[in-house]
C-alpha positions in Angstrom: 81.8 -11.3 -18.0 79.6 -11.9 -21.0 76.8 -14.5 -21.0 76.3 -16.7 -23.9 72.9 -16.6 -25.7 70.6 -19.5 -24.9 68.9 -21.5 -27.5 65.2 -22.2 -27.6 65.5 -25.7 -26.2 67.7 -24.4 -23.4 65.1 -21.8 -22.5 62.4 -24.4 -22.4 64.5 -26.7 -20.2 65.3 -23.7 -17.9 61.6 -22.8 -17.7 60.6 -26.4 -16.8 63.3 -26.6 -14.2 62.1 -23.4 -12.6 58.6 -24.9 -12.2 57.0 -23.0 -15.1 54.9 -24.7 -17.7 55.6 -23.3 -21.1 52.5 -22.5 -23.1 50.0 -23.2 -20.4 49.1 -19.7 -19.4 45.3 -20.0 -19.9 43.2 -19.6 -16.8 41.6 -22.7 -15.4 37.9 -22.8 -16.2 35.6 -22.2 -13.3 38.2 -20.6 -11.1 38.3 -16.9 -10.3 35.7 -14.2 -10.7 33.0 -14.7 -13.3 31.4 -12.1 -15.4 27.6 -12.5 -15.6 26.3 -13.1 -19.1 23.9 -10.4 -20.1 20.5 -11.6 -20.8 19.0 -10.8 -24.2 15.6 -12.3 -23.7 12.6 -10.1 -22.9 10.2 -11.3 -20.2 6.6 -10.4 -20.9 3.9 -10.0 -18.2 2.2 -13.2 -19.2 5.5 -15.2 -18.8 5.8 -17.3 -15.6 9.3 -15.7 -15.1 7.7 -12.2 -14.9 8.3 -10.4 -11.6 6.6 -7.1 -11.1 9.2 -5.9 -8.6 12.1 -6.3 -11.1 10.6 -6.2 -14.6 8.9 -3.4 -16.5 8.2 -0.3 -14.4 8.9 -2.3 -11.2 5.5 -1.4 -9.8 3.2 -4.2 -8.5 -0.4 -3.2 -9.0 -3.0 -3.9 -6.4 -4.2 -7.5 -6.4 -7.1 -7.0 -4.0 -9.4 -4.3 -2.6 -7.3 -4.5 0.6 -4.2 -3.5 -1.4 -6.0 -0.6 -2.9 -7.3 0.6 0.5 -3.7 0.3 1.9 -2.5 2.6 -1.0 -5.2 5.2 -0.4 -4.3 5.1 3.4 -0.7 5.8 2.4 -1.9 8.7 0.3 -3.8 10.2 3.3 -0.9 9.4 5.7 1.7 11.2 3.4 -0.5 14.1 2.5 -0.5 13.0 -1.1 -2.3 16.0 -2.4 0.7 18.1 -1.4 3.1 15.9 -3.3 1.2 16.0 -6.6 2.7 18.1 -9.5 -0.5 19.3 -11.1 -2.0 22.3 -12.6 -4.8 23.1 -10.2 -6.7 25.1 -12.8 -7.4 22.0 -14.8 -9.7 19.1 -13.7 -7.7 15.9 -12.9 -8.0 12.6 -11.2 -5.6 10.5 -9.1 -5.3 6.8 -9.6 -3.6 4.3 -7.3 -1.0 2.4 -9.4 0.6 0.0 -6.9 3.6 -0.5 -4.6 7.3 -0.6 -5.4 10.7 -0.6 -3.7 12.3 1.1 -6.7 9.7 2.4 -9.2 10.4 3.8 -12.6 8.0 6.7 -12.4 6.2 7.8 -15.5 4.7 11.1 -16.5 2.4 12.4 -13.8 3.4 9.7 -11.3 4.6 10.2 -7.7 5.6 7.7 -5.0 4.6 8.2 -1.4 5.8 6.3 1.7 3.0 4.8 3.8 2.8 3.6 7.4 3.7 0.2 6.1 7.1 1.5 5.0 6.3 0.7 1.4 6.4 3.1 -1.5 2.9 3.6 -3.0 2.7 5.0 -6.5 -0.1 7.3 -7.7 -0.8 8.7 -11.2 -2.4 12.0 -12.1 -4.3 12.3 -15.3 -6.1 15.4 -16.6 -9.7 14.9 -17.4 -10.3 17.8 -19.8 
């Protein structure tokens, strides 16, 4: 048995009768997973939205002498001198940079875990 071809109006009527809406296949706004919009603005350190834990090198510098002391205690606790990648034949100095959960370490920097379970970042610079 051969079926007769259907005309366009007949197809539309068949689609409506079957519960389909012809031409309304666009997703409903606000429904389903959303894709985050990438931010293109750059947040600078003097901006109120700046967060040292998520922006820049993600290292929060010491804000008090107690913070600095906690960093040096972490250096001693973790045997920081063993973790440094330095040329011992050249004079150098070690500076405490700050704390970070996920630092972007730069040249001469190392992160050490302290008794406080925070990562403390130190920077080595050659003085010659």
